[in-house]
C-alpha positions as CSV (number, residue, x, y, z in Angstrom):
1,M,-21.5,-18.4,-10.5
2,G,-20.9,-14.7,-9.7
3,E,-18.1,-12.3,-10.6
4,K,-14.6,-13.6,-10.5
5,W,-13.3,-12.6,-7.0
6,D,-10.2,-10.8,-8.3
7,A,-11.7,-9.4,-11.5
8,H,-10.4,-5.9,-11.0
9,V,-6.8,-6.9,-10.3
10,T,-4.8,-6.1,-13.4
11,Q,-1.3,-6.8,-12.1
12,V,0.2,-8.9,-9.4
13,L,2.9,-6.8,-7.7
14,Y,4.0,-9.5,-5.2
15,T,3.2,-13.1,-5.1
16,Q,2.3,-15.0,-2.0
17,Q,5.8,-16.6,-1.9
18,Q,7.5,-13.2,-2.3
19,I,5.5,-11.8,0.5
20,Q,6.1,-14.7,2.9
21,K,9.9,-14.5,2.2
22,R,10.0,-10.8,2.9
23,V,7.8,-11.0,6.1
24,A,10.2,-13.7,7.4
25,E,13.2,-11.4,6.8
26,M,11.3,-8.6,8.6
27,G,10.7,-10.8,11.6
28,V,14.5,-11.4,11.9
29,V,15.2,-7.6,11.7
30,L,12.6,-6.8,14.3
31,S,13.7,-9.6,16.6
32,T,17.2,-8.2,16.6
33,A,16.2,-4.6,17.0
34,Y,13.8,-5.3,19.9
35,A,15.8,-8.0,21.7
36,G,15.4,-7.6,25.4
37,K,12.8,-4.9,25.1
38,N,9.5,-6.9,25.3
39,P,7.9,-4.6,22.7
40,L,4.2,-4.0,22.4
41,M,3.3,-4.7,18.8
42,V,0.2,-2.9,17.8
43,C,-1.8,-4.0,14.8
44,V,-3.5,-1.1,13.0
45,L,-6.8,-2.7,11.9
46,K,-8.2,-3.8,9.6
47,G,-5.7,-3.7,6.8
48,A,-2.6,-4.9,8.7
49,C,-4.2,-8.0,10.3
50,V,-3.0,-10.6,7.8
51,F,0.5,-9.1,7.7
52,Y,0.6,-8.7,11.5
53,T,-0.2,-12.3,12.3
54,D,2.3,-13.6,9.8
55,L,5.0,-11.2,11.1
56,L,4.4,-12.2,14.8
57,R,5.1,-15.8,13.9
58,H,8.5,-14.8,12.6
59,C,9.5,-12.8,15.7
60,T,11.5,-14.9,18.0
61,I,11.5,-12.6,21.1
62,P,9.1,-12.0,24.0
63,L,6.4,-9.5,22.9
64,E,2.9,-8.4,23.7
65,M,0.0,-7.7,21.3
66,D,-2.6,-5.0,21.0
67,F,-4.9,-3.6,18.4
68,M,-6.2,-0.2,17.3
69,R,-8.4,0.8,14.5
70,V,-8.2,4.1,12.6
71,S,-9.5,5.1,9.2
72,S,-8.8,7.7,6.7
73,Y,-10.0,6.0,3.5
74,G,-13.6,4.9,4.0
75,D,-14.7,3.2,0.7
76,G,-12.5,5.2,-1.6
77,T,-9.1,4.8,-3.3
78,E,-7.8,8.1,-1.9
79,T,-7.3,9.2,1.7
80,S,-10.0,11.5,2.9
81,G,-7.5,13.5,4.9
82,T,-9.6,13.0,8.0
83,V,-8.6,10.4,10.5
84,Q,-11.2,8.6,12.6
85,F,-10.2,6.8,15.8
86,L,-12.5,3.8,15.8
87,V,-10.9,1.5,18.4
88,P,-8.2,2.8,20.8
89,L,-5.5,0.7,22.5
90,S,-6.6,-1.5,25.3
91,R,-3.6,-0.8,27.6
92,A,-1.3,2.0,28.8
93,I,1.9,2.4,26.8
94,T,3.9,4.6,29.2
95,G,7.5,3.4,29.3
96,R,6.9,0.7,26.7
97,H,8.7,0.1,23.4
98,V,5.7,0.4,20.9
99,L,5.8,-0.8,17.3
100,L,2.8,0.1,15.1
101,V,2.3,-2.5,12.4
102,E,0.7,-1.0,9.3
103,D,-0.4,-2.4,6.0
104,I,0.7,0.6,3.9
105,L,2.4,3.9,4.4
106,D,0.9,6.2,1.8
107,T,0.7,9.9,2.4
108,G,1.4,9.5,6.1
109,T,-1.8,11.3,7.0
110,T,-3.1,8.5,9.3
111,L,0.1,8.2,11.2
112,H,0.5,11.9,11.4
113,A,-2.6,11.9,13.5
114,V,-2.0,8.7,15.4
115,L,1.7,9.2,16.4
116,P,1.3,12.4,18.5
117,T,-1.6,10.9,20.3
118,L,0.5,7.9,21.3
119,E,3.7,10.0,22.0
120,A,1.6,12.0,24.5
121,Q,1.4,8.8,26.6
122,K,5.3,8.8,26.9
123,P,6.3,5.4,25.5
124,A,10.0,4.4,25.8
125,S,10.1,4.3,21.9
126,L,7.6,4.5,19.1
127,A,8.1,3.3,15.6
128,V,6.3,1.9,12.6
129,C,6.7,-1.3,10.7
130,A,4.8,-1.2,7.3
131,L,4.4,-4.0,4.7
132,L,4.3,-1.4,1.9
133,E,5.2,2.2,1.4
134,K,4.5,4.7,-1.4
135,P,7.4,7.2,-1.1
136,A,6.1,9.3,-4.1
137,R,2.9,10.3,-2.0
138,R,4.5,10.9,1.4
139,R,3.4,14.2,3.0
140,Y,4.6,13.6,6.5
141,P,7.7,12.0,8.0
142,V,7.2,8.7,9.8
143,P,9.7,6.9,12.1
144,M,10.2,3.6,10.3
145,A,11.7,0.5,12.1
146,C,11.2,-1.7,9.0
147,C,9.4,-1.8,5.6
148,G,8.6,-4.7,3.4
149,F,8.3,-3.3,-0.1
150,S,8.3,0.1,-1.8
151,I,5.6,0.4,-4.4
152,P,4.7,2.9,-7.2
153,D,1.8,5.3,-6.9
154,V,-1.0,2.7,-7.6
155,F,-3.9,1.4,-5.5
156,V,-3.3,-2.1,-4.3
157,V,-5.4,-4.8,-2.8
158,G,-4.8,-8.3,-1.3
159,Y,-3.0,-9.7,1.7
160,G,-5.3,-7.7,4.0
161,L,-5.5,-4.5,1.9
162,D,-9.0,-3.7,0.6
163,Y,-11.2,-1.7,-1.7
164,A,-14.5,-1.1,0.1
165,E,-13.9,-4.1,2.4
166,Q,-13.3,-6.5,-0.6
167,Y,-10.2,-8.3,-1.8
168,R,-8.5,-8.6,1.7
169,N,-8.4,-12.4,1.2
170,L,-6.3,-12.4,-1.9
171,P,-3.1,-14.3,-1.1
172,Y,-1.0,-11.8,-3.2
173,I,-0.8,-8.0,-3.6
174,G,-2.1,-6.6,-6.8
175,I,-3.1,-3.4,-8.5
176,Y,-6.8,-2.7,-8.3
177,T,-8.3,-1.1,-11.4
178,P,-12.0,-0.5,-11.2
179,E,-12.5,0.0,-14.9
180,K,-10.8,-3.3,-16.0
181,K,-12.4,-4.8,-19.0
182,D,-13.2,-8.6,-19.1
183,S,-10.7,-8.9,-22.0
184,E,-7.7,-7.7,-19.9
185,Q,-5.4,-10.3,-18.5
186,C,-4.0,-10.2,-15.0
187,I,-0.2,-10.1,-15.3
188,C,2.6,-10.6,-12.7
189,V,5.2,-7.8,-12.7
190,N,7.6,-9.3,-10.1
191,P,7.8,-13.0,-10.9
């Protein structure tokens, strides 16, 4: 058998149950905020895909879906500072209430590049819903409609978040530590 699939996770920040509870709460908040607006909820691929699908199931209002893919990380644990637009939206957003659904709001570099591009298309409103945010690293302001959890300045994986395309399938969110020794135990910090 190969390497343990979560061998580099040293701490569990949020369990599967904690995540699901918070995502359900966020669905209620967004359903209230966007009632009667038929929002276009845009998944920012790939990291937000797990969160996005769970969140949509908790929204109880008419809405539409779209996807876009941008990248500023590549295979590293730090943003490169350069944002690549890999897959644009498939429809016009003029006059629409648009909600970008993100996995994590870190420095804000990615959204600092994405938001002006979308604002130029004149949506009725444009905001962000993020599962996680790292306030300590924020460089750019971002209009937030809703946020799941605020986390410390650590690199996390799981529940859609990755390191070099790995760990997205972990059911929890944990701290990724590449130099973890086999003798270290994975601990849960928010039981």
